[in-house]
N, C-alpha and C positions, 0 to 999 in steps of 0.2 A: 247529713242528708241533703240532697239537692232539692231546692224549692223552685218550681217553675212558675213564673209570673208573666203576665201580659207585658209586652215590650214597653208600652206607655206607662204602665204602673211601675215597672222596674226603673225606667228612666227618671220618673218623678221621685222615687225612693232615693236614688243616687243623688239627685239634686237636693232633696230635703236634708239628707245626712251631710252632704258636702257643705251646705249652707250653715248647718249647726256647727260643724267642725271649723269652718272659716271664722265664724263668730267667736268660738271658744278659744281656738289656738292661733288664729290669724291665717291669712292666705298663704304667706310665705312658709309658715311652720307646719302647715298641713300637707301631707304627702298623698299621692295617689294610693299608696299602700294603706294609709290611715282610712281613707274612704272605703277601699275594698274590704278592709277588716270590719269596719262598722256595718257595712252592708251585707257582710257574709257572702261575698261573691268572688269569683275568680277574676284574674286579670283580663282574660278574654271577654268576659261579660261586660266589664267596664269599658274596654276598648271597642266593643261592638257598638256601644251607645255614644261614646265620646273619644276623641283623638287624644285627649290629655286634660290636665288640670285647667289650662287656659280655656278650652272649649266648655268645660263644666261651668266656669265662672261666666262666660258669655251667655250660656243657656240660662243660668240663674238670673242674670240681669234682664235678659229678654222676657223671662217668665214674670219678673216683677213689673216690668213695663206693661205687659199684657194685663196683669191684675189691676194696675193703676188706671189703664185705659177703660177697663170694664167698670170700675168703680165710678170714674168720672162720667161715663155714659149713663149709668143708672142715676146719678145725681142730676145730670142735665135733663133727663127724661122725667124727673119728678114733676108732678102736676102743680104742686103748690110751693111757693118760695120757701116756706118754713121747712118743708121736707128737704129741699135743696140745702139749706143752711145746716140742718141737722145731719144730713149725709156728709157734708164737708167737715163738720166738727168731729163726727165719729171717725172719719178717716184720719184726721190729724191726731186724735187721741190714741188711736191704735199704734201710731208710730212713736209715741212718747214712752 
């Protein structure tokens, strides 16, 4: 059964699944077909959002950079130094 999703939602779903597969299998061992199968989407849907695996990886990196920038902005805007320190330590611990 075909599931219609908002374009941004579908794109993020593809990125989330690709990220998980890259972490589990490695970038080189993960195929576009693996990603399509896990997303339950057709080839045309994947290629509508991305030109290929390289573009998926680039989008993942860009998304992670955006998240880091948002986190750093929130930390920098904290009114008290203790909150800044807590924010930085939380960010580091999430990555461990």
